[in-house]
C-alpha positions, 0 to 999 in steps of 0.5 A, spaced: 500 500 500 502 506 498 501 509 505 505 513 510 509 508 513 512 507 520 515 501 524 520 497 521 522 500 514 527 497 509 530 502 504 530 497 499 537 496 495 537 496 487 540 490 484 544 490 477 546 485 472 553 484 470 553 489 465 551 494 470 544 495 467 538 495 473 536 488 474 528 489 474 526 482 475 531 483 481 527 489 483 521 485 483 524 480 487 527 484 492 520 488 493 517 481 494 521 478 499 520 484 504 513 484 502 513 477 505 517 478 512 512 479 518 518 483 521 517 489 516 512 494 516 514 498 510 519 499 504 522 505 502 524 505 494 530 508 491 532 512 497 540 512 498 541 505 499 537 504 493 542 508 489 538 514 487 544 518 486 546 514 480 539 511 477 537 515 471 530 518 471 527 513 466 530 507 471 526 510 477 520 511 473 520 504 471 522 502 479 516 506 481 511 502 476 514 495 478 512 497 486 505 500 484 504 494 479 505 489 485 500 491 489 504 490 495 501 489 502 506 493 506 506 500 506 511 503 501 513 510 499 518 512 493 523 517 493 522 522 488 528 526 489 534 527 486 540 532 487 537 537 482 530 540 483 528 540 476 529 532 476 526 532 482 519 535 480 519 531 474 519 525 478 514 527 483 509 529 477 510 522 474 508 519 481 502 523 482 500 522 474 501 514 476 496 515 482 502 514 487 499 518 493 505 519 498 512 520 496 518 521 499 522 528 499 529 529 499 531 537 499 535 538 492 542 542 493 539 548 490 535 548 497 540 552 501 535 556 505 528 556 508 525 560 502 527 555 497 525 549 501 518 552 502 518 554 494 520 547 493 515 543 498 509 548 495 510 546 488 510 538 490 504 539 494 500 543 489 501 536 485 496 533 490 500 528 493 502 527 501 509 528 503 514 524 507 520 528 508 526 525 508 532 529 512 538 525 511 545 526 515 548 531 509 541 534 507 543 541 504 538 544 509 536 541 515 530 544 518 530 547 525 524 545 529 520 552 528 521 551 520 518 544 520 512 547 524 511 552 518 512 547 513 506 543 517 502 549 516 502 547 508 498 541 510 499 534 507 506 533 510 505 526 513 511 524 516 519 525 517 525 520 517 530 524 521 537 521 520 540 525 526 547 525 529 548 524 536 549 532 536 542 533 533 539 529 538 536 535 541 533 537 535 530 530 533 527 530 540 523 536 539 521 534 532 517 528 536 515 532 542 512 538 538 509 535 532 509 527 533 501 528 534 501 531 527 506 527 523 510 520 523 517 521 525 522 515 524 529 515 526 533 514 520 540 511 524 538 504 526 544 505 531 540 510 535 533 507 535 532 505 542 534 512 544 528 515 539 523 510 542 524 513 549 522 520 546 516 517 542 519 515 535 514 511 531 519 507 527 526 506 524 529 506 517 536 504 516 541 500 511 542 494 515 534 493 516 535 489 509 539 484 513 536 484 520 529 487 520 527 482 526 532 485 530 529 492 530 522 489 531 525 486 537 527 492 540 520 495 539 517 489 542 521 489 548 521 496 549 513 496 549 513 490 554 517 494 559 523 490 558 528 496 557 534 491 558 532 486 553 531 492 548 538 495 550 541 488 548 538 488 541 540 495 540 547 493 542 547 487 537 544 491 531 550 496 532 555 491 532 552 488 526 552 494 522 559 496 524 561 489 521 557 489 515 559 496 513 566 495 514 571 495 507 566 499 504 562 494 501 556 495 505 551 494 499 555 488 496 554 485 503 547 486 503 546 483 496 550 477 498 546 476 504 539 477 500 541 472 495 543 467 501 535 468 503 533 466 496 532 473 493 535 471 486 540 478 485 547 478 484 552 483 488 554 487 481 555 495 484 554 501 480 557 505 484 565 504 485 565 499 490 570 494 491 568 486 491 566 482 497 572 479 500 572 471 502 572 473 509 566 478 508 562 472 505 564 467 510 562 472 515 555 474 512 554 466 511 555 465 518 550 471 520 545 468 515 545 461 519 545 465 526 539 469 523 535 464 520 529 465 523 522 467 521 522 475 520 
């Protein structure tokens, strides 16, 4: 369902064929895999983990069409933004024309001030879509709390993914405390999920959720049950796993290798400049697969 998401959200990876072209059959397999997992509540399409910065506009339109045509049961939202404003508007307009009601919005690099952000968001909202703001750690213009409030006055902004660093946690807490009843605020750094839960975050998204979504769902379940110690132990495990998966600059290849172990028929060919997986890293991912091979 193309609805604003919350809970455990996977930023799905984009697979490629050996010649570097998008593996569209593989895209469908990735979406089907996550749509079938009980631990997954939502899917983010062509985000940073999905290589939006190196996909063409036509490729991204086709990926949106694939998700739309699959009638996914999980909530899913496509990222319609690029580094450039004009292309971002084109993708948002295409999504609206296809009946996609909720889209993810990352501020393009031309948004260096709040006036530019307001103009950009107004133009997108005029298309009749709902907006889920996707604030990354390197956003060209991180919103202040007051500025978020001004944007919400425009209506139809339904959520925000905030990839806050430790130093931005105060701002993150204020987003939730002041606007958490109006919009869904989810943590965009999985290593900080438990901290955000304690102040009312309604979900989490992060690259490692392609591998271990059940652990993040477990954190939420333990926390809701009052088992803070158990939630903290799971959070420590997530943090350790992410550190290992992301070492050697082979995060995407490691994730794709793991998904292949799960029966998702994709390869590890990258489009970005990324070294191949070492045999040691493959062995680690196989061991992790055996350890996590439980219902997700």
